Kinemage of the C-alpha trace (Angstrom):
@kinemage 1
@onewidth
@group {chain A} dominant
@subgroup {mainchain}
@vectorlist {calphas} color= white
{ca met a 1} P 0.000 0.000 0.000
{ca ile a 2} L 1.202 3.497 -0.833
{ca val a 3} L -0.444 6.491 0.789
{ca glu a 4} L 0.113 10.199 0.819
{ca ile a 5} L -0.949 12.113 3.902
{ca gln a 6} L -1.308 15.868 4.170
{ca val a 7} L -2.106 17.429 7.540
{ca leu a 8} L -3.616 20.908 7.650
{ca pro a 9} L -3.529 22.059 11.278
{ca asn a 10} L -4.952 25.239 12.741
{ca ser a 11} L -3.398 26.770 15.797
{ca ser a 12} L -3.875 29.868 17.860
{ca gly a 13} L -0.276 30.985 17.287
{ca thr a 14} L 1.414 32.516 14.283
{ca tyr a 15} L 1.316 31.081 10.779
{ca asn a 16} L 4.716 29.464 11.360
{ca ser a 17} L 3.515 27.681 14.497
{ca asp a 18} L 1.373 25.441 12.272
{ca tyr a 19} L 4.610 23.856 11.057
{ca arg a 20} L 5.404 22.450 14.500
{ca his a 21} L 2.188 20.433 14.235
{ca val a 22} L 3.177 19.205 10.777
{ca asp a 23} L 6.601 18.343 12.207
{ca ala a 24} L 4.886 16.282 14.925
{ca ala a 25} L 3.039 14.261 12.270
{ca ile a 26} L 6.248 13.705 10.295
{ca ala a 27} L 8.054 12.603 13.467
{ca ala a 28} L 5.345 10.002 14.116
{ca ile a 29} L 5.759 8.702 10.567
{ca asp a 30} L 9.558 8.620 10.882
{ca arg a 31} L 9.339 6.606 14.110
{ca ser a 32} L 7.327 3.932 12.305
{ca gly a 33} L 10.342 2.759 10.319
{ca leu a 34} L 8.217 2.504 7.162
{ca asn a 35} L 9.566 3.726 3.839
{ca cys a 36} L 8.509 7.370 3.512
{ca glu a 37} L 9.297 10.527 1.567
{ca val a 38} L 8.481 13.990 2.838
{ca gly a 39} L 7.321 16.298 0.063
{ca ala a 40} L 6.422 19.964 -0.068
{ca leu a 41} L 2.691 19.326 0.382
{ca gly a 42} L 2.489 15.861 1.903
{ca thr a 43} L 4.310 12.736 2.971
{ca thr a 44} L 4.232 9.497 0.987
{ca ile a 45} L 4.395 6.220 2.920
{ca lys a 46} L 4.776 2.626 1.708
{ca gly a 47} L 4.027 -0.360 3.865
{ca lys a 48} L 1.669 -3.187 4.632
{ca ala a 49} L -1.906 -2.102 5.195
{ca asn a 50} L -1.985 -3.341 8.795
{ca his a 51} L 0.949 -0.991 9.562
{ca val a 52} L -0.130 1.977 7.445
{ca trp a 53} L -3.739 2.369 8.646
{ca pro a 54} L -2.831 2.842 12.334
{ca leu a 55} L 0.067 5.116 11.334
{ca leu a 56} L -2.291 7.465 9.507
{ca arg a 57} L -4.302 7.859 12.693
{ca glu a 58} L -1.132 8.311 14.751
{ca ala a 59} L 0.130 11.069 12.441
{ca his a 60} L -3.265 12.799 12.529
{ca glu a 61} L -3.472 12.636 16.319
{ca ala a 62} L 0.163 13.791 16.702
{ca cys a 63} L -0.903 17.193 15.355
{ca leu a 64} L -3.645 17.495 17.951
{ca lys a 65} L -1.347 16.327 20.743
{ca ser a 66} L 1.186 18.973 19.722
{ca gly a 67} L -1.404 21.669 20.333
{ca ala a 68} L -3.282 22.184 17.058
{ca ser a 69} L -6.721 23.603 17.816
{ca ser a 70} L -8.249 21.776 14.840
{ca leu a 71} L -7.075 19.691 11.939
{ca val a 72} L -8.010 18.501 8.469
{ca thr a 73} L -6.113 15.474 7.167
{ca ile a 74} L -6.197 14.480 3.505
{ca val a 75} L -5.171 10.949 2.530
{ca asn a 76} L -4.630 9.469 -0.947
{ca ile a 77} L -4.407 5.671 -1.087
{ca his a 78} L -3.049 3.241 -3.660
{ca gln a 79} L -3.638 -0.416 -2.807
{ca thr a 80} L -3.791 -3.594 -4.844
{ca ala a 81} L -5.708 -6.746 -4.034
{ca ser a 82} L -2.419 -8.658 -3.741
{ca glu a 83} L 0.656 -7.353 -1.904
{ca gln a 84} L 2.833 -9.049 -4.528
{ca asp a 85} L 1.423 -6.641 -7.139
{ca glu a 86} L 2.296 -3.487 -5.171
{ca ile a 87} L 4.597 -0.952 -6.794
{ca ser a 88} L 7.194 1.204 -5.118
{ca ile a 89} L 7.329 4.936 -4.544
{ca ala a 90} L 10.403 5.034 -6.797
{ca val a 91} L 8.550 3.419 -9.707
{ca leu a 92} L 5.969 6.188 -9.493
{ca thr a 93} L 8.395 9.105 -9.093
{ca asp a 94} L 11.907 8.401 -10.398
{ca lys a 95} L 11.163 9.396 -13.996
{ca phe a 96} L 10.291 12.893 -12.758
{ca arg a 97} L 13.489 13.224 -10.753
{ca asp a 98} L 15.883 13.045 -13.681
{ca lys a 99} L 17.517 16.450 -13.441
{ca ser a 100} L 19.007 16.145 -16.916
{ca ser a 101} L 15.546 16.556 -18.437
{ca arg a 102} L 14.948 19.865 -16.623
{ca ser a 103} L 15.893 23.286 -17.927
{ca lys a 104} L 18.653 25.091 -16.081
{ca gly a 105} L 17.319 27.419 -13.418
{ca asn a 106} L 13.769 26.110 -13.656
{ca glu a 107} L 12.987 22.807 -11.969
{ca tyr a 108} L 9.730 22.518 -13.923
{ca gly a 109} L 11.208 22.435 -17.396
{ca ser a 110} L 9.989 25.047 -19.858
{ca his a 111} L 7.029 26.312 -17.814
{ca his a 112} L 7.405 29.906 -16.664
{ca asp a 113} L 5.269 31.839 -14.178
């Protein structure tokens, strides 16, 4: 199973204090020992379903335990009927990480803002 989790905490502090709640969720994921990649807008996790499902709850609740006043968590899930048919995070992402195919100075190729 591959999942991506994005936590969107609200806190009574400054805008930057929301990041400590995100950091708490990432710390919970890191402690799990599962294969994960932190991205700009979410964290991707790969593991067996019986390990991933409780981890999603743990990451969600870590934000609340760190002091978030409220929280929205968004989860995307990829799962196959057979664990032998699962693909890896790398299979899904490596082709986009080839820096030689990117334009110099613009990580998104030829697209300009």
